[in-house]
C-alpha positions as CSV (number, residue, x, y, z in Angstrom):
1,X,-84.0,46.7,12.1
2,X,-84.5,43.3,10.8
3,X,-86.0,40.5,12.8
4,X,-85.1,36.8,12.9
5,X,-86.6,33.4,13.1
6,X,-85.6,30.9,15.6
7,X,-86.6,27.2,15.5
8,X,-86.1,25.2,18.7
9,X,-86.0,21.4,18.6
10,X,-85.4,19.1,21.5
11,X,-83.8,16.0,20.2
12,X,-83.2,13.7,23.3
13,X,-82.2,10.1,23.4
14,X,-85.0,9.6,26.0
15,X,-88.6,9.2,24.7
16,X,-90.1,12.5,23.5
17,X,-93.7,13.1,22.7
18,X,-96.0,16.0,21.7
19,X,-96.0,18.4,18.7
20,X,-94.3,21.8,18.3
21,X,-96.1,24.9,19.1
22,X,-95.6,28.7,18.6
23,X,-94.3,30.7,21.6
24,X,-93.8,34.5,22.1
25,X,-91.8,36.1,19.4
26,X,-88.8,38.4,20.1
27,X,-85.9,40.1,18.5
28,X,-85.0,43.7,17.4
29,X,-88.2,44.1,15.3
30,X,-90.6,43.1,18.0
31,X,-90.0,46.3,20.0
32,X,-90.9,48.5,17.0
33,X,-94.3,49.9,18.0
34,X,-95.5,50.8,14.6
35,X,-94.9,47.3,13.2
36,X,-97.6,44.7,13.2
37,X,-97.2,41.7,15.3
38,X,-94.9,39.3,13.6
39,X,-96.4,36.1,12.1
40,X,-95.2,32.7,13.2
41,X,-93.1,31.1,10.6
42,X,-92.4,34.2,8.7
43,X,-88.7,33.8,7.5
44,X,-87.7,37.5,7.5
45,X,-88.1,39.9,10.5
46,X,-89.6,37.3,12.9
47,X,-88.5,34.7,15.2
48,X,-90.3,32.0,17.4
49,X,-89.2,29.2,19.6
50,X,-90.8,25.8,19.1
51,X,-90.5,22.9,21.6
52,X,-91.5,19.3,22.1
53,X,-92.4,17.5,25.3
54,X,-89.7,15.4,26.8
55,X,-89.8,12.2,28.9
56,X,-87.0,11.0,31.3
57,X,-86.7,8.5,34.1
58,X,-85.0,9.0,37.4
59,X,-81.2,8.5,37.0
60,X,-81.3,9.0,33.3
61,X,-79.2,11.4,31.2
62,X,-79.6,12.4,27.7
63,X,-78.3,14.9,25.1
64,X,-80.6,17.7,24.0
65,X,-80.2,19.9,20.9
66,X,-81.6,23.3,20.4
67,X,-81.5,24.6,16.9
68,X,-81.9,28.0,15.3
69,X,-83.5,29.0,12.1
70,X,-82.1,32.5,11.2
71,X,-84.0,35.2,9.3
72,X,-82.3,37.4,6.8
73,X,-79.4,39.4,8.1
74,X,-79.6,38.0,11.7
75,X,-76.3,36.7,12.8
76,X,-76.3,37.3,16.6
77,X,-75.5,34.8,19.4
78,X,-78.6,33.6,21.2
79,X,-78.4,32.8,24.9
80,X,-80.8,30.1,26.1
81,X,-82.3,29.8,29.5
82,X,-84.6,27.0,30.9
83,X,-86.9,28.0,33.9
84,X,-89.1,25.8,36.1
85,X,-86.9,22.5,36.0
86,X,-87.9,20.5,39.0
87,X,-85.4,19.9,41.9
88,X,-83.0,17.2,40.8
89,X,-83.2,17.9,37.1
90,X,-80.3,19.8,35.7
91,X,-78.8,20.7,32.4
92,X,-75.0,21.0,31.6
93,X,-74.1,23.7,30.5
94,X,-76.5,25.5,32.8
95,X,-76.9,28.3,30.1
96,X,-76.4,27.0,26.6
97,X,-75.5,29.5,23.7
98,X,-76.2,29.2,20.1
99,X,-73.2,31.0,18.6
100,X,-73.6,33.1,15.6
101,X,-71.6,30.6,13.5
102,X,-73.6,27.6,14.6
103,X,-77.0,26.3,13.9
104,X,-77.6,24.7,17.2
105,X,-76.4,24.2,20.9
106,X,-76.2,20.9,22.6
107,X,-76.5,20.2,26.2
108,X,-77.1,17.3,28.6
109,X,-80.3,17.0,30.7
110,X,-80.2,14.7,33.7
111,X,-82.8,13.6,36.2
112,X,-81.2,12.4,39.5
113,X,-82.2,9.3,41.3
114,X,-84.3,11.5,43.7
115,X,-85.9,13.7,41.1
116,X,-89.7,14.0,41.8
117,X,-91.9,12.0,39.6
118,X,-94.4,14.0,37.7
119,X,-95.2,16.4,34.8
120,X,-93.8,19.8,34.7
121,X,-94.1,23.0,32.5
122,X,-90.6,24.3,31.6
123,X,-90.1,27.6,30.1
124,X,-87.5,28.2,27.4
125,X,-86.1,31.8,26.8
126,X,-84.1,32.8,23.8
127,X,-82.1,36.0,24.6
128,X,-80.4,37.6,21.6
129,X,-77.6,40.2,21.9
130,X,-80.1,42.9,20.8
131,X,-83.9,42.9,20.9
132,X,-86.6,41.3,22.9
133,X,-86.4,37.7,24.1
134,X,-88.3,34.9,22.7
135,X,-90.1,32.4,25.0
136,X,-92.0,29.1,24.9
137,X,-92.6,26.1,27.1
138,X,-92.5,22.4,26.9
139,X,-93.9,19.4,29.0
140,X,-91.2,17.5,30.9
141,X,-92.2,14.2,32.3
142,X,-90.1,12.5,35.0
143,X,-90.8,8.7,35.5
144,X,-89.9,6.2,38.1
145,X,-86.4,4.8,37.7
146,X,-85.6,1.3,36.7
147,X,-84.9,-0.4,39.9
148,X,-83.8,-3.7,41.4
149,X,-83.2,-5.3,44.8
150,X,-80.8,-8.1,45.9
151,X,-81.7,-11.1,48.1
152,X,-79.8,-13.7,50.1
153,X,-80.6,-17.0,51.6
154,X,-83.3,-16.7,54.4
155,X,-81.3,-18.8,56.6
156,X,-77.8,-18.0,58.0
157,X,-75.1,-19.8,56.2
158,X,-73.1,-21.8,58.6
159,X,-69.4,-22.8,58.1
160,X,-66.8,-24.7,59.9
161,X,-63.1,-23.7,59.8
162,X,-61.7,-25.2,56.6
163,X,-65.2,-25.6,54.9
164,X,-66.5,-24.4,51.7
165,X,-70.2,-23.7,51.0
166,X,-72.1,-22.5,47.8
167,X,-74.1,-19.3,48.1
168,X,-76.6,-17.8,45.6
169,X,-77.3,-14.0,45.5
170,X,-80.6,-13.2,43.8
171,X,-82.0,-10.4,42.0
172,X,-85.6,-9.0,41.8
173,X,-86.2,-6.8,38.8
174,X,-88.7,-4.1,37.9
175,X,-90.5,-5.1,34.7
176,X,-88.4,-2.6,32.7
177,X,-85.1,-3.2,34.5
178,X,-82.9,-5.1,32.1
179,X,-79.4,-4.2,33.0
180,X,-76.4,-6.4,34.1
181,X,-75.5,-6.0,37.7
182,X,-72.0,-6.5,39.0
183,X,-71.7,-7.8,42.6
184,X,-69.1,-7.3,45.3
185,X,-68.6,-8.3,48.8
186,X,-67.4,-5.7,51.4
187,X,-66.2,-6.4,54.9
188,X,-65.1,-10.0,54.7
189,X,-63.3,-10.9,58.0
190,X,-59.7,-12.2,57.7
191,X,-59.6,-15.9,56.7
192,X,-63.0,-15.7,54.9
193,X,-62.8,-15.6,51.0
194,X,-65.4,-15.6,48.1
195,X,-64.8,-17.3,44.8
196,X,-65.2,-15.6,42.3
197,X,-64.1,-12.3,44.1
198,X,-66.6,-10.5,41.9
199,X,-69.5,-11.7,39.9
200,X,-72.2,-10.4,37.6
201,X,-76.0,-11.2,37.3
202,X,-76.6,-10.7,33.6
203,X,-79.9,-9.7,32.0
204,X,-82.1,-12.6,32.0
205,X,-80.5,-14.3,34.9
206,X,-82.0,-14.6,38.3
207,X,-78.9,-15.1,40.5
208,X,-75.2,-15.4,40.8
209,X,-73.4,-18.3,42.6
210,X,-70.4,-18.0,44.8
211,X,-68.2,-20.3,47.0
212,X,-67.8,-19.1,50.5
213,X,-64.6,-20.5,52.1
214,X,-63.4,-20.5,55.7
215,X,-59.7,-21.0,56.3
216,X,-58.4,-23.4,58.9
217,X,-57.6,-20.6,61.2
218,X,-60.7,-18.4,60.4
219,X,-62.1,-16.5,63.4
220,X,-65.0,-18.2,65.1
221,X,-68.3,-16.3,65.5
222,X,-71.2,-14.6,63.5
223,X,-70.3,-12.2,60.8
224,X,-72.2,-9.7,58.5
225,X,-70.9,-8.6,55.2
226,X,-72.3,-6.1,52.7
227,X,-73.2,-7.1,49.1
228,X,-73.4,-4.2,46.6
229,X,-75.0,-4.5,43.3
230,X,-73.8,-2.0,40.7
231,X,-76.0,-1.8,37.5
232,X,-74.6,-0.3,34.3
233,X,-76.7,2.9,34.9
234,X,-78.4,4.2,38.0
235,X,-77.9,3.7,41.7
236,X,-76.5,0.7,43.5
237,X,-78.5,-1.7,45.7
238,X,-77.1,-3.4,48.7
239,X,-78.0,-6.2,51.0
240,X,-76.4,-7.5,54.3
241,X,-75.3,-11.2,54.3
242,X,-74.9,-13.1,57.6
243,X,-72.8,-16.4,58.1
244,X,-71.4,-18.2,61.1
245,X,-68.0,-19.9,61.4
246,X,-67.7,-22.7,63.9
247,X,-64.7,-24.5,65.2
248,X,-63.7,-27.5,62.9
C-alpha cells in the first residue's frame, strides 16, 4: 500500500512561537514490517505531523488551522485529536476532520477566564481511515488575562430629595488592557436616576462621569447599587456604589 505525507500547521490569531518538528509517522505503509522506516519529508509513502507552539491568554479565543500535505494516491479523511489540553482550554469542534477533498481543517481554540496559567505539552494525533496513526506534540502557553478593576469615590455620596450630584466611576487597567468598558448601574431604587443611563470608559480614558439625581419623593435612607463594567472581550468587573438620600 502507498503511504502519505501530512503537514500540520497551527495558524492562530494569538501569538505563536517555535519551529516545526517531526513527529511519529503513520499510515498504511508504516505497518509494513519489511519496509524501512519512512523518512520525514519524503513525499510518497510517508506522512508526518508538524506543529508550532501556541500562546493564548485567559479569556481569549482564536482560530486554528490544521493542514494536510498528501502523498501520491492518498485520499483518505484524517481525524484529528488533541490530548493533554489543560482544564479550561477547549477546541470546537472537539474532533476536527480533514476531509479527503480538503487541504485543511479549521477549529476554534479557547482559554476560559479560569484556565490555569502555564506551559503545557499537547499531543496531536492524525488518524486515517486505514493504517497507523501519526502523532506529534506542541507547546501551549496560557498567560494571564488582561484585566481591569472599577473604583468609586471613597466617601459616600450624599443627596437630598430633588438634588443632583456628579459622580465619577474610575478604571484601573493592567498594562496590556486597552479595551473600551461599558458601564451600567443595577439596583437603583425608585426615584433615583442616573444620566446618562449607560456610559463607556474608552481606551485612554481614566473615568466616566454621571449625574445622580434624587426625585422630590425619593425614599430616604442609605442605598447600595451595583456598577458593572463590560469589556469588549473577557469577563465583567463590578463594584458596589453607596449613597444616601436625605429629606429636602
